[in-house]
C-alpha positions in Angstrom: -47.3 -111.6 22.0 -47.6 -110.9 18.2 -50.5 -108.7 18.7 -48.3 -106.2 20.9 -45.0 -106.3 18.7 -47.3 -105.4 15.5 -48.8 -102.5 18.1 -45.1 -101.3 19.3 -44.2 -100.9 15.4 -47.1 -99.1 14.4 -46.3 -96.5 17.6 -43.0 -96.3 16.7 -43.9 -95.4 12.9 -46.8 -93.3 13.9 -43.9 -91.2 16.4 -41.7 -91.0 13.4 -44.4 -89.6 11.3 -45.6 -87.2 13.5 -42.2 -85.8 14.4 -41.6 -85.5 10.8 -44.6 -83.3 10.3 -43.4 -80.9 12.8 -41.6 -79.1 9.7 -45.1 -78.3 8.5 -46.3 -76.5 11.9 -42.9 -74.8 12.4 -43.1 -71.5 14.2 -46.3 -72.3 15.7 -47.4 -73.3 19.4 -48.5 -76.8 18.0 -44.9 -77.7 18.3 -45.3 -78.9 22.3 -48.4 -80.7 21.6 -46.5 -82.7 18.9 -43.3 -83.1 21.1 -46.2 -84.5 23.9 -47.9 -87.2 21.3 -44.5 -88.3 20.3 -43.5 -89.0 23.8 -46.8 -90.8 24.5 -46.4 -92.8 21.0 -42.7 -94.4 22.2 -43.9 -95.1 26.1 -46.7 -97.1 24.3 -44.4 -98.8 22.5 -42.4 -99.7 25.0 -44.9 -101.0 27.4 -46.0 -103.1 24.3 -42.5 -104.6 24.1 -42.3 -105.3 27.5 -46.0 -107.0 27.7 -45.0 -109.1 24.7 -41.6 -110.6 26.2 -43.2 -110.2 30.0 -40.4 -108.1 31.2 -42.3 -107.5 34.3 -45.3 -109.0 36.5 -48.7 -109.1 35.4 -49.8 -106.3 37.7 -46.5 -104.2 37.5 -47.4 -104.4 33.5 -51.0 -103.2 34.6 -49.6 -100.3 36.1 -47.1 -99.2 33.4 -49.7 -100.0 30.8 -52.2 -97.6 32.8 -49.4 -94.6 32.9 -48.7 -95.1 29.6 -52.3 -95.1 28.5 -52.6 -91.6 30.5 -50.1 -90.1 28.8 -52.2 -90.2 25.8 -54.1 -87.5 27.3 -50.8 -84.9 27.3 -51.1 -83.7 23.4 -54.6 -82.4 24.0 -53.7 -80.9 27.1 -51.2 -79.1 25.9 -53.5 -78.1 22.7 -55.8 -76.2 25.1 -53.0 -74.1 26.2 -51.3 -73.5 23.0 -51.5 -69.6 23.0 -48.6 -67.1 23.3 -47.2 -66.3 25.9 -48.6 -68.8 28.4 -47.8 -71.7 26.0 -44.8 -72.5 27.3 -46.1 -72.5 31.0 -48.7 -74.3 30.4 -46.9 -77.5 30.2 -47.0 -77.6 34.2 -50.3 -77.7 33.8 -49.8 -80.9 31.5 -47.1 -82.7 33.9 -49.8 -81.6 37.1 -52.5 -83.6 35.0 -50.3 -86.5 34.4 -48.9 -86.7 38.4 -53.1 -86.5 39.3 -53.8 -89.4 36.7 -51.1 -91.5 37.9 -52.5 -91.4 41.7 -54.0 -95.0 41.6 -50.3 -96.2 40.5 -48.8 -94.7 43.5 -51.6 -95.7 45.7 -51.1 -99.3 44.3 -47.5 -99.3 45.0 -47.2 -97.6 48.2 -50.3 -98.4 50.0 -52.4 -101.4 48.4 -49.4 -103.5 48.2 -49.6 -104.2 44.5 -53.4 -104.3 44.0 -54.1 -101.9 41.3 -57.3 -100.6 40.6 -58.9 -96.8 39.4 -61.2 -95.4 41.5 -64.9 -94.8 40.0 -64.2 -91.1 40.8 -61.2 -91.2 38.9 -62.9 -92.8 36.0 -65.9 -90.6 35.6 -65.1 -87.3 36.8 -61.6 -87.0 35.0 -60.8 -90.0 32.4 -63.9 -90.0 31.0 -64.5 -85.9 30.3 -61.0 -85.8 28.9 -61.9 -88.3 26.3 -64.9 -86.7 25.4 -63.1 -83.4 25.0 -60.3 -84.6 22.9 -62.6 -85.9 20.5 -65.2 -82.6 20.7 -62.4 -80.8 19.8 -61.4 -82.2 16.8 -64.7 -83.4 15.5 -66.0 -80.3 13.9 -62.8 -80.1 11.5 -61.9 -82.0 8.4 -60.0 -84.6 10.6 -63.2 -85.8 12.0 -62.8 -89.6 10.9 -59.1 -89.2 12.1 -60.5 -88.4 15.9 -63.1 -90.7 15.9 -60.6 -93.6 15.3 -58.0 -91.7 17.6 -60.5 -91.9 20.4 -61.7 -95.1 19.7 -58.2 -96.1 20.0 -58.1 -94.2 23.8 -61.3 -96.3 24.9 -60.2 -99.5 24.0 -56.6 -98.5 26.0 -58.6 -97.3 28.9 -61.1 -100.3 28.6 -59.5 -102.4 31.2 -59.7 -100.1 34.1 -63.4 -100.0 33.8 -64.1 -103.4 35.1 -67.9 -102.7 35.4 -68.4 -102.8 31.8 -70.5 -105.8 30.1 -68.1 -108.2 28.6 -64.8 -107.1 30.6 -64.5 -110.6 31.8 -64.0 -111.5 27.9 -61.2 -109.0 27.4 -59.5 -109.5 30.8 -58.8 -113.0 29.6 -56.9 -111.4 26.5 -55.4 -108.4 28.4 -53.2 -107.5 25.9 -55.7 -107.6 23.1 -57.4 -104.6 23.7 -54.4 -102.6 24.5 -52.8 -103.9 21.3 -56.2 -102.8 18.9 -56.2 -99.4 20.9 -52.7 -98.5 20.1 -53.1 -99.8 16.6 -56.1 -97.3 16.2 -54.4 -94.4 17.6 -51.2 -94.8 15.8 -53.1 -95.1 12.2 -54.8 -92.0 13.3 -51.7 -90.1 14.0 -50.0 -91.5 11.0 -53.2 -90.0 8.9 -53.1 -86.6 10.6 -49.6 -86.4 9.6 -49.8 -87.4 6.3 -52.4 -84.3 5.6 -55.2 -86.9 5.1 -58.9 -85.7 5.8 -60.1 -84.6 2.8 -59.9 -81.0 1.1 -62.2 -78.2 0.7 -62.5 -75.4 -2.0 -61.5 -72.1 -0.6 -62.5 -68.9 -2.7 -60.2 -66.4 -0.9 -56.4 -66.7 0.6 -57.6 -66.0 3.8 -59.9 -68.7 3.9 -57.3 -71.1 3.3 -55.1 -69.6 6.6 -58.3 -69.6 8.8 -59.3 -73.1 7.6 -55.6 -74.7 8.6 -55.6 -73.2 11.8 -58.9 -74.4 12.3 -58.0 -77.6 11.5 -54.9 -77.7 13.5 -56.0 -76.3 17.0 -59.4 -77.3 16.8 -62.7 -76.2 17.6 -61.8 -74.8 21.3 -59.2 -72.1 19.6 -61.3 -71.5 16.5 -64.0 -70.5 18.0 -62.7 -67.8 19.9 -60.5 -66.7 17.1 -64.1 -66.5 15.4 -65.6 -64.4 18.7 -62.6 -62.0 18.5 -62.5 -61.3 14.7 -66.4 -60.8 14.9 -66.4 -58.4 17.6 -63.6 -56.4 15.6 -65.9 -57.0 12.5 -68.9 -55.2 14.3 -66.8 -52.3 15.9 -65.2 -51.4 12.7 -68.7 -52.2 10.3 -67.0 -54.3 8.2 -69.0 -56.1 5.3 -67.9 -59.6 6.1 -68.5 -62.1 9.2 -65.9 -65.0 10.1 -67.9 -68.5 10.0 -67.0 -72.0 10.5 -66.4 -72.1 6.8 -64.5 -69.0 6.4 -65.1 -65.5 5.2 -68.9 -64.7 4.5 -70.8 -61.6 3.6 -73.1 -60.9 6.9 -76.0 -62.7 5.6 -75.3 -66.0 6.0 -74.3 -68.0 3.0 -73.6 -64.7 1.0 -70.1 -64.3 -0.6 -67.6 -62.0 0.7 -67.4 -58.8 -0.9 -64.2 -56.9 0.3 -62.8 -53.4 -0.9 -58.9 -53.4 -1.2 -59.0 -51.3 1.6 -61.4 -53.2 3.7 -59.7 -56.3 2.5 -56.2 -55.1 3.9 -57.8 -54.2 7.4 -59.6 -57.7 7.5 -56.2 -59.3 7.5 -54.4 -57.3 9.4 -56.7 -57.8 12.0 -57.0 -62.0 11.4 -53.1 -61.8 11.3 -53.2 -60.3 14.8 -54.9 -62.7 16.5 -53.5 -65.8 14.7 -49.9 -64.8 15.5 -50.6 -65.5 19.4 -50.7 -68.9 17.9 -48.7 -69.1 14.7 -45.9 -67.1 13.1 -45.8 -64.5 10.6 -43.9 -66.9 8.2 -46.8 -69.6 8.7 -49.4 -67.0 7.6 -47.3 -65.5 4.8 -46.7 -69.5 3.6 -50.0 -69.7 3.0 -51.0 -66.4 1.7 -48.1 -66.6 -0.8 -49.1 -70.7 -2.0 -52.6 -68.9 -3.0 -51.4 -65.9 -4.8 -48.7 -68.1 -6.8 -51.2 -70.5 -8.0 -53.8 -67.5 -8.8 -50.7 -65.7 -10.5 -50.3 -69.3 -12.4 -54.1 -69.2 -13.6 -53.6 -65.8 -15.0 -50.7 -66.9 -17.0 
């Protein structure tokens, strides 16, 4: 009971921190994943409270906990569609995924007369790839340790639905414990992400700041696509720089970027054009303006 209540408290705190962080991403397509994340955390908190006070039979709580756990996939799936103009329609894809994941519960209530189990095909063909996809998307960013914490939390939440895993019987005697630990790990990861933790890196150019914040916010899937589009333009226009994972570099790996004023303006226009499918003009200006202010202050 105590573990579930503590986990519920952490989930509520994480939801509040995540909702507060939306101001940092105003004007971007990350608002939808943030909203899905808040909803998932609130549902997890509600299920943990219901479990602590035993407001439903054990089998019903197992179904509810499974549904709440599946809801944690919604932010990651919403992130994969976070590109204008299809980002709004993509939310129906997220709802469809959640409906598919909920099929074992429908089967339990309508067909199996309360006997709840997740079929092996569902586990290994959908749930495990979704877990891996979420981790791989964020692992190359500066939030890698936060992603690992969140992924470990998700894995623990799904642990009760993998009965063939060695040691499952030990967890089965304390069904609330793995769920509570999983909620705690996920909530701690969300609080760290919302608080901007994850380490800092030196940036030589204003454009590097824009690029790195985009990369760390949207993950590897979209970042690699932006790199590809930008470097295609760089090859066509024969610029002296290319975009790599750490930022702008010369055409030789590791060489510093050397840009004339005219070339720099063209590079900035190209990057702005690509990123406007994900972020607003004000978001870009804030990051460019901050670096320019710091540079001016240093000169003075």
